[in-house]
C-alpha positions, 0 to 999 in steps of 0.5 A: 527416548528421543524427541523431535518436532517441527511445530513452534510455540506462539510467543508471548506479546512482550517477546514479540514486542521486543523482537520489533524493538530489536528490528528497529536497529536493522529494518529501515521503515521503522525510522522513515517517519523521523527522516529529514524531508527538507531536501525532498521538499526543496527539490520538488518545488523546482519541478514545473511539469504538469504530468508526473509519470511514475515508472516503477512496479510493485513496492516502487509505485503501489504505495504512492498510488494508494496515497494519490488515489486516496487524496486525489478526489478531494484536493485541487492538485495542479499536477497529475501522477501517471503511473507506468507500472505495467509492460502492457504496451496498450497501457503504456502508449495510452498513458504517454499520449496524454502529454508532450515532452514539454509537460512531462516529468518522469520519476524512474524508481528501482531499488535494485536498479535492475528491475526489468519493467521500469528499465524496459520502459525508460529504455523505450521512452528514451528511444523517441523522447529526450530523457535528461536532468530537465525532465527526469528524477531517479530513485534507486539504491546506492551504486546500482546500475540505474545510479550510474546512469543517473550520474552519467546523465546528470540526473537528480537521484534520490537513494533508498536505503538498503535496509528498506524493502520495496514494499515498505518504501512508501514513506522513503523517496520512492513515495515521498518524491512523486507525492511531494512534486504534486503538492501532497503535504508529506509532513502531515503524511509522516506526522500520521506515521509518527502518532501510530509509531509512538503510540505502538512503541509506548504501549498505548492506544495502537499497541493493544489493537495491533498486537492482539489482532496479530496474535489472534490471526496467528493463533487461528491461522489454520481455521481463518486463513483468509484475511479480507479487507472491506473498504467503503469508498472508491478512495481505497481502490489502490490502497486495497492493491497495496494491502494485497502486496504487503500482506501476501509477499511479506507473510507467505514464507517458510518459518524457522522449522521449514513449515509453510505459513501464509494468510491469504489477502482478499481486498473488496470494495464496498458497496459494489462487492456487497452484491457478489462477495458478501454472500460467500462470506455470510453463507460460505466456509468459515475460513475468513476474517473481515476488516471494514474500512469507512470514512467519517468525513468524505469532504463531499456534501452531495445529497439526494434531494427531496422530491415529491415525484420520485418516491421509491419507498414508503416511507421514503427514507432516501430523501435528504440523505447525503451520500457520505451518510448513505455509504457509512450506513451500508458499511455499518449494516454489512458489518452488523450482519456479519457480527450477527452470524457470531462465528465470523471474526470481524472488525471495523476501522473508521478513518476521521477524514480524507487527508494526508494524516489519516492515510499515513496513519492507516498505512503505517498501522498496516506495516506494523500489523504485518511485522507483528504477524511475521514475528508471531509466525517466526518467518523473515517478513522482509525477504521475498525468496518466492519470486526471485526464481521467476526473475532469473528465469525471465532473464534467462529467457530474454538472453536466449532470445537475444542469442 
């Protein structure tokens, strides 16, 4: 009797935990919370320009953009981050028009050193503006073409280690350089990462939350194949985009048996999407899990004043309410309405405040969750073979145009 199979056995939690411990020797993002950032902080103080352009795409910019958007509304940063993360000429020129040569500094980020989008922007920029050591910083891998360019032009360069993938690079120089330049407290940012890292690997508070959620998602991936985050604050707008990239590009793979895996990420913003997507969640096909985010303290005390002239409800429950309370009550009401359906898996994460430590904790928590899900799926979480062909075809097409 001959027996063959193309399915796999879901491993025990301890097996997955031991796999992640083993990964720490070869996957670089695990070590980033503990790095020496003194040189980054010292260098950042030397940058005097007010408009800092981040020239990068995908993992080279999404992480720093997520953190900047999260913090920007409640911090009085004296410098501004502007993200040239597209090759749309209308957007490029609109952003470049916001500053002149004197008040612009360019942070060019490409780990491979040959990413078409940032290099095309750099080449375009160099055709009408001076780009040199006084207004440019390069973040790239070792011995890349971009590294050679920086060395030839004597431009300050920071290295992304080979074992750190782009979408896991937010706490590497790719994210820390632009954030530190504008005044983000990167020590506090990494403190948040350290707290989650140590809790998880010491099998404390975050261990159960992360590994059991990962197990549930994998055990139920055929039934609940769409994973929604529902973020209640505009400060999560770019975090949502970062989440979609790290989730989709890490988990959409073939596993060790050649079976196609993947959990589709969907990112919503509340309360806006209560008036659209929520209907599909509540009354649509039961193929979704939902994770809510809300912030206990938005650091804003704006409230709806008491005014007898405008009473739209009887009794008027809006008067005197502050908006922080109102948006969290909306999150709670939506969460509870889904809980009452009893067949839509959901959870809620409450972030204590809008600060560096909190966003560091949240993003590192999701990096660990992605690693756990990937280990349960028995895939390579850190490669991206599905996007490589498109890059090769684009370069071939560009070669034909030049011919």
